[in-house]
C-alpha positions as CSV (number, residue, x, y, z in Angstrom):
1,M,-9.3,35.7,-99.0
2,Q,-9.7,35.8,-102.8
3,T,-11.8,33.5,-104.8
4,H,-12.4,33.6,-108.6
5,P,-15.6,35.2,-109.8
6,P,-18.4,33.1,-111.2
7,G,-18.6,32.6,-115.0
8,H,-16.9,30.7,-117.7
9,P,-13.4,29.3,-117.5
10,V,-10.5,31.2,-119.1
11,S,-10.9,29.0,-122.1
12,V,-12.5,25.6,-122.8
13,V,-13.0,23.3,-125.7
14,V,-16.7,22.8,-126.1
15,I,-17.9,19.4,-127.3
16,P,-21.4,19.8,-128.7
17,D,-24.4,17.7,-127.8
18,N,-24.6,16.2,-131.4
19,Y,-20.9,15.2,-131.4
20,Q,-20.8,11.6,-132.7
21,A,-17.2,10.9,-131.4
22,F,-15.2,7.9,-132.5
23,K,-16.0,4.2,-132.8
24,I,-14.4,2.1,-130.1
25,N,-13.0,-0.4,-132.6
26,H,-10.9,2.3,-134.2
27,F,-8.7,2.6,-131.1
28,C,-6.7,0.2,-128.8
29,I,-9.2,-0.6,-126.0
30,S,-8.7,-3.5,-123.5
31,P,-11.0,-6.5,-124.4
32,K,-12.4,-6.4,-120.9
33,Y,-14.0,-3.1,-121.6
34,Q,-14.9,-3.1,-125.3
35,N,-18.4,-4.4,-125.0
36,Y,-19.2,-1.9,-122.2
37,L,-18.4,1.3,-124.1
38,D,-20.7,3.2,-126.4
39,R,-18.1,5.4,-128.1
40,L,-14.8,7.2,-127.6
41,M,-15.3,10.9,-126.8
42,I,-11.7,12.3,-126.3
43,P,-8.6,10.4,-127.5
44,N,-5.6,10.4,-125.2
45,G,-3.4,12.5,-127.5
46,L,-6.0,15.3,-127.6
47,I,-6.2,15.2,-123.8
48,K,-2.5,15.6,-123.5
49,D,-2.3,18.5,-126.0
50,R,-5.2,20.3,-124.2
51,I,-3.4,19.9,-120.8
52,E,-0.3,21.6,-122.2
53,K,-2.4,24.7,-123.1
54,V,-4.3,24.7,-119.8
55,A,-1.0,24.5,-117.9
56,S,0.3,27.6,-119.8
57,E,-2.8,29.5,-118.9
58,I,-2.5,28.6,-115.2
59,V,1.2,29.6,-115.0
60,E,0.5,32.9,-116.9
61,Y,-2.4,33.7,-114.5
62,F,-0.2,33.2,-111.4
63,E,2.6,35.1,-112.9
64,K,0.3,38.1,-113.5
65,G,-0.8,37.9,-109.9
66,N,2.8,37.8,-108.7
67,I,2.1,34.6,-106.9
68,Q,5.2,32.5,-106.4
69,H,4.0,29.7,-104.1
70,I,1.0,27.5,-105.1
71,T,-0.5,24.6,-103.1
72,V,-2.0,22.3,-105.6
73,I,-4.7,19.9,-104.2
74,C,-5.5,16.7,-106.1
75,V,-9.0,15.4,-105.6
76,L,-8.6,11.6,-105.5
77,K,-9.2,9.1,-106.9
78,G,-10.4,10.3,-110.3
79,G,-8.2,13.3,-110.5
80,F,-4.8,11.6,-110.0
81,R,-3.9,11.1,-113.6
82,F,-5.0,14.6,-114.7
83,F,-3.1,16.0,-111.7
84,A,0.1,14.2,-112.5
85,D,0.0,15.3,-116.2
86,L,-1.0,18.8,-115.5
87,V,1.6,19.5,-112.8
88,D,4.2,18.0,-115.0
89,A,3.1,20.3,-117.8
90,M,3.1,23.3,-115.4
91,E,6.6,22.6,-114.3
92,R,7.8,22.4,-117.9
93,T,6.1,25.7,-118.6
94,I,7.7,27.3,-115.5
95,R,11.1,26.1,-116.5
96,A,10.7,27.4,-120.1
97,R,9.5,30.8,-118.9
98,G,12.1,31.1,-116.2
99,T,9.6,32.0,-113.6
100,Q,10.0,31.5,-109.8
101,I,6.7,29.8,-109.1
102,Q,7.0,26.9,-106.7
103,I,4.4,24.1,-106.6
104,K,3.6,22.1,-103.4
105,P,1.3,19.0,-104.0
106,D,-1.4,17.8,-101.6
107,F,-4.2,15.3,-101.8
108,V,-7.7,14.9,-100.6
109,R,-10.4,12.3,-101.2
110,I,-14.0,13.2,-101.8
111,R,-16.7,10.5,-102.2
112,S,-20.0,11.5,-103.9
113,Y,-20.7,8.9,-106.5
114,V,-22.4,5.5,-106.2
115,N,-23.1,3.9,-109.6
116,A,-24.1,6.7,-112.0
117,S,-25.6,9.0,-109.3
118,S,-23.9,12.0,-107.7
119,G,-25.1,11.9,-104.1
120,D,-26.0,14.6,-101.7
121,N,-23.8,13.1,-99.0
122,I,-20.2,14.1,-99.7
123,T,-17.3,13.1,-97.5
124,L,-13.8,14.7,-97.5
125,T,-10.8,12.8,-96.0
126,G,-7.0,12.7,-96.3
127,V,-6.2,16.2,-95.0
128,D,-3.4,15.6,-92.5
129,N,-3.2,19.1,-91.0
130,P,-5.9,21.5,-92.3
131,Q,-4.2,24.5,-90.6
132,D,-1.3,24.2,-93.0
133,Y,-3.5,25.7,-95.7
134,R,-3.9,29.0,-93.8
135,G,-2.6,31.9,-95.9
136,K,-1.8,29.7,-98.9
137,N,-2.7,30.1,-102.5
138,I,-4.7,27.0,-103.4
139,L,-5.2,25.5,-106.8
140,I,-7.7,22.6,-106.8
141,I,-7.3,20.0,-109.5
142,E,-10.4,18.0,-110.3
143,D,-11.2,15.4,-113.0
144,I,-14.8,16.4,-113.7
145,I,-17.4,18.9,-112.5
146,D,-20.9,17.4,-112.8
147,T,-23.5,18.8,-110.4
148,G,-20.9,21.1,-108.8
149,K,-21.7,19.9,-105.3
150,T,-18.3,18.4,-104.7
151,M,-16.4,21.6,-105.6
152,T,-18.8,23.8,-103.8
153,K,-18.3,21.8,-100.6
154,L,-14.5,21.8,-101.0
155,H,-14.5,25.6,-101.5
156,A,-16.6,26.1,-98.4
157,Y,-14.3,23.9,-96.4
158,L,-11.2,25.7,-97.5
159,K,-12.7,29.1,-96.8
160,T,-13.0,28.2,-93.1
161,L,-9.2,27.6,-93.0
162,E,-8.5,31.3,-94.0
163,V,-6.6,30.5,-97.1
164,N,-5.2,33.4,-99.2
165,S,-6.8,32.5,-102.5
166,I,-8.7,29.6,-104.1
167,N,-8.7,28.7,-107.8
168,D,-9.5,25.5,-109.5
169,V,-9.1,23.6,-112.7
170,S,-11.2,20.7,-114.0
171,L,-10.3,18.5,-117.0
172,L,-14.0,18.2,-117.8
173,V,-17.1,20.3,-117.2
174,K,-20.4,18.5,-117.9
175,R,-23.5,20.3,-119.2
176,T,-26.2,18.9,-117.1
177,P,-29.6,20.1,-115.8
178,L,-28.5,18.9,-112.4
179,S,-25.7,21.5,-112.2
180,N,-25.8,24.1,-109.5
181,G,-24.1,26.5,-111.9
182,Y,-20.6,26.2,-110.5
183,R,-17.8,26.9,-113.1
184,P,-14.0,26.5,-112.6
185,R,-11.5,29.2,-113.5
186,F,-9.7,26.8,-115.8
187,A,-11.0,23.8,-117.7
188,G,-10.1,21.4,-120.5
189,F,-13.3,20.3,-122.1
190,E,-17.0,21.1,-121.8
191,I,-18.9,17.9,-122.5
192,P,-22.5,16.7,-123.1
193,D,-24.5,15.0,-120.3
194,H,-23.1,11.5,-120.7
195,F,-21.4,9.3,-118.1
196,V,-17.8,9.2,-119.1
197,V,-15.0,6.9,-118.0
198,G,-11.3,6.5,-118.7
199,Y,-8.2,8.5,-118.0
200,A,-8.7,7.7,-114.3
201,L,-12.4,8.5,-114.4
202,D,-14.3,5.5,-113.1
203,Y,-17.6,3.8,-112.8
204,N,-17.5,2.0,-109.3
205,D,-13.7,1.9,-109.6
206,F,-13.6,0.3,-113.0
207,F,-12.3,1.9,-116.3
208,R,-9.6,4.0,-114.5
209,D,-7.0,2.3,-116.7
210,L,-8.4,3.3,-120.0
211,H,-6.1,5.8,-121.8
212,H,-9.0,7.6,-123.6
213,I,-12.2,9.2,-122.3
214,C,-15.2,7.1,-123.4
215,V,-18.9,7.0,-122.9
216,I,-20.1,3.9,-120.9
217,N,-23.1,2.1,-122.3
218,S,-26.1,0.6,-120.5
219,A,-24.5,-2.9,-120.5
220,G,-21.5,-1.5,-118.7
221,M,-23.6,0.3,-116.1
222,E,-25.4,-2.9,-115.4
223,H,-22.4,-5.2,-115.5
224,F,-20.2,-3.0,-113.2
225,A,-23.0,-1.8,-110.8
226,V,-22.4,-2.5,-107.1
227,P,-24.4,-5.7,-106.2
228,E,-26.8,-4.1,-103.7
229,D,-27.9,-1.5,-106.2
230,K,-28.6,-3.7,-109.3
231,V,-32.3,-3.8,-108.4
232,G,-34.0,-1.2,-110.5
233,R,-30.8,-0.6,-112.6
234,S,-32.6,-0.9,-115.9
235,N,-35.1,1.8,-115.1
236,E,-32.3,4.2,-113.9
237,V,-30.2,3.6,-117.0
238,E,-33.1,4.2,-119.3
239,Q,-34.0,7.4,-117.5
240,R,-30.4,8.6,-117.7
241,Q,-30.2,7.9,-121.4
242,N,-33.4,9.8,-122.0
243,N,-32.0,12.8,-120.1
244,S,-28.8,12.6,-122.1
245,A,-30.4,12.5,-125.5
């Protein structure tokens, strides 16, 4: 089985820590969310353009490896929008280049977040017949890599199934001191250590319907926190903001 070597992605757009981003009122944002967002980090148009480039890099990589069949795994729920747009862009690239690569989609669900914390307990569900992955070339499509725990666990699981190769792509890679050092082969943007929402990225299942990627504010974390965890929320938010500064 082949896995990609550790290191930086093929290419990535790095958003610096001092990036001031855009004001929320300069874009069309649903009124239900306007008061709960600090700023807009990545506009939808920029997301789409970057996806086109990443798709071409992925197709070129598999062409060079003479790989004609790819099983693409979408990590639900946050990855579904990136997955749909990326696969669509890959298929357009495949048609334009006249290559013979075939894409087979599959879906898994991994739960590791409650409120703003990435937990140690990670559960993976939705795999109908794991043995179908044996001998396949896997491309994992993820929305964001934060601590790296989720992707590390998924890689370890797939290795037990004797797949032929594992590669991965993440729309976002977060610079955080909590990271275990994991880096995907392909990535869209490297971002500062802020909790971002939108473009299917959520905070307790809210904000998925935002078209842009935005930074949630402390009021949003408090307002949309799960009820049983609102005790002590102010201290946690303050600590997270200090770590992100």
